[in-house]
C-alpha positions as CSV (number, residue, x, y, z in Angstrom):
1,X,6.1,73.8,-61.8
2,X,6.6,70.2,-60.7
3,X,9.1,69.5,-57.9
4,X,12.2,68.0,-59.3
5,X,13.5,65.1,-57.2
6,X,17.2,64.7,-56.5
7,X,18.7,62.0,-58.7
8,X,18.2,58.6,-57.0
9,X,15.7,60.0,-54.5
10,X,11.9,59.3,-54.6
11,X,9.6,62.2,-55.6
12,X,8.3,64.4,-52.8
13,X,4.9,63.3,-51.4
14,X,3.1,66.3,-52.9
15,X,4.3,65.3,-56.4
16,X,3.0,61.7,-55.9
17,X,-0.4,63.0,-54.7
18,X,-0.5,65.5,-57.6
19,X,0.2,62.8,-60.1
20,X,-2.9,60.9,-59.0
21,X,-5.2,64.0,-59.3
22,X,-4.3,65.8,-62.5
23,X,-4.3,64.9,-66.2
24,X,-1.6,66.0,-68.6
25,X,0.8,67.1,-65.9
26,X,-1.2,70.1,-64.9
27,X,-0.3,71.6,-61.5
28,X,-2.6,71.2,-58.5
29,X,-1.8,74.6,-57.0
30,X,-4.2,74.2,-54.1
31,X,-2.3,71.1,-52.9
32,X,1.0,72.9,-53.0
33,X,-0.4,76.0,-51.3
34,X,-2.0,73.9,-48.6
35,X,1.3,72.0,-47.9
36,X,3.3,75.2,-48.0
37,X,0.9,76.9,-45.6
38,X,1.4,74.0,-43.1
39,X,5.2,74.1,-43.5
40,X,5.2,77.8,-42.7
41,X,2.7,77.4,-39.8
42,X,4.8,74.6,-38.2
43,X,7.3,77.2,-37.0
44,X,4.9,80.2,-36.6
45,X,4.0,79.6,-32.9
46,X,7.6,79.1,-31.8
47,X,9.0,82.2,-33.6
48,X,6.1,84.6,-34.0
49,X,3.0,83.7,-32.0
50,X,4.6,82.6,-28.7
51,X,1.2,82.3,-27.2
52,X,0.6,86.0,-27.7
53,X,-1.0,86.3,-31.1
54,X,-2.5,84.3,-34.0
55,X,-2.0,84.9,-37.7
56,X,-5.6,86.1,-38.0
57,X,-5.0,89.0,-35.7
58,X,-1.9,90.3,-37.4
59,X,-3.9,91.8,-40.3
60,X,-6.2,93.6,-37.8
61,X,-3.2,95.2,-36.0
62,X,-1.3,96.1,-39.1
63,X,-4.4,97.7,-40.7
64,X,-5.3,99.7,-37.7
65,X,-1.7,100.9,-37.3
66,X,-1.9,102.2,-40.9
67,X,-5.4,103.6,-40.7
68,X,-6.5,104.2,-37.1
69,X,-10.2,104.9,-36.5
70,X,-11.6,102.5,-39.0
71,X,-15.0,101.1,-38.3
72,X,-15.4,97.3,-38.3
73,X,-17.1,97.4,-41.8
74,X,-14.3,99.6,-43.2
75,X,-11.6,97.3,-41.7
76,X,-13.3,94.3,-43.4
77,X,-13.1,96.1,-46.7
78,X,-9.4,97.0,-46.1
79,X,-8.5,93.5,-45.2
80,X,-10.7,91.9,-47.9
81,X,-12.6,89.6,-45.6
82,X,-16.3,89.2,-44.7
83,X,-17.6,91.5,-42.0
84,X,-18.5,88.6,-39.7
85,X,-15.0,87.1,-39.9
86,X,-13.4,90.5,-39.1
87,X,-16.0,90.9,-36.3
88,X,-14.7,87.8,-34.6
89,X,-11.1,88.9,-35.0
90,X,-11.9,92.4,-33.7
91,X,-13.7,90.9,-30.6
92,X,-10.6,88.7,-30.0
93,X,-8.2,91.7,-30.4
94,X,-10.3,93.7,-27.9
95,X,-10.4,90.9,-25.4
96,X,-6.6,90.6,-25.6
97,X,-6.2,94.3,-25.1
98,X,-4.7,95.0,-28.5
99,X,-7.6,97.1,-29.8
100,X,-10.1,99.6,-28.3
101,X,-13.5,100.4,-29.7
102,X,-14.8,104.0,-29.3
103,X,-18.1,105.3,-30.6
104,X,-17.7,107.6,-33.6
105,X,-19.3,111.0,-32.9
106,X,-22.5,111.6,-34.8
107,X,-22.3,108.1,-36.5
108,X,-25.1,106.3,-34.5
109,X,-23.9,102.8,-33.7
110,X,-20.6,103.0,-35.6
111,X,-17.4,102.5,-33.7
112,X,-13.9,103.6,-34.4
113,X,-11.2,101.0,-33.8
114,X,-7.7,102.0,-32.5
115,X,-4.6,100.1,-31.4
116,X,-4.0,100.3,-27.7
117,X,-0.5,100.6,-26.2
118,X,-0.5,96.8,-25.9
119,X,-1.4,96.5,-29.6
120,X,1.3,98.9,-30.6
121,X,3.8,96.9,-28.5
122,X,2.7,93.7,-30.2
123,X,3.1,95.2,-33.6
124,X,6.7,96.2,-32.6
125,X,7.4,92.6,-31.6
126,X,5.9,91.3,-34.8
127,X,8.2,93.6,-36.9
128,X,11.1,91.8,-35.2
129,X,9.7,88.3,-35.2
130,X,8.1,88.0,-38.7
131,X,11.3,88.7,-40.8
132,X,13.1,86.0,-38.7
133,X,10.3,83.6,-39.3
134,X,10.1,84.3,-43.0
135,X,13.8,83.7,-43.5
136,X,13.6,80.5,-41.4
137,X,10.5,79.1,-43.1
138,X,11.6,80.2,-46.6
139,X,15.2,79.0,-46.2
140,X,15.1,76.9,-49.3
141,X,14.4,80.1,-51.4
142,X,16.7,83.0,-52.1
143,X,15.5,86.5,-51.3
144,X,14.9,87.0,-55.1
145,X,12.9,83.8,-55.3
146,X,10.8,84.8,-52.2
147,X,10.0,88.1,-53.9
148,X,9.1,86.3,-57.1
149,X,6.8,84.0,-55.2
150,X,5.2,86.9,-53.5
151,X,4.6,88.5,-57.0
152,X,3.1,85.3,-58.3
153,X,0.8,84.8,-55.3
154,X,-0.3,88.5,-55.5
155,X,-1.2,87.9,-59.2
156,X,-3.0,84.7,-58.3
157,X,-5.1,86.4,-55.6
158,X,-5.6,89.9,-57.0
159,X,-5.0,89.5,-60.8
160,X,-3.0,91.8,-63.0
């Protein structure tokens, strides 16, 4: 779907870039997703992060809240990321005091990951901050449109 400019206004920069990149008016979704990501992230630190957390750690906290005791490999599968990527995030979460790593009994070198009290407190803060940020960053879309966009992005990423 191309951005429709206001009558008398110039087209948005993304539409001008897209026009140079695609034949037959086909959308360049990656361009729009990239620009949308940066628009959302422009206000993330002020509203959500506040120097306390990054977007990459949020999935770790939310997943361990839902399924405490996961190993790092299990967490990587749950989140859908490479083990090495999750390993870096788990190490950061541990260093920040959000997550503890305990050896799983009888499992050799496998560890169970759990939220600490600090991690649970951060998750409580996130539950307050994220809805505010989503409303602010998505202010040009109605709630129904935000839900529709979520469904389309879900289909883009996971199919079905």
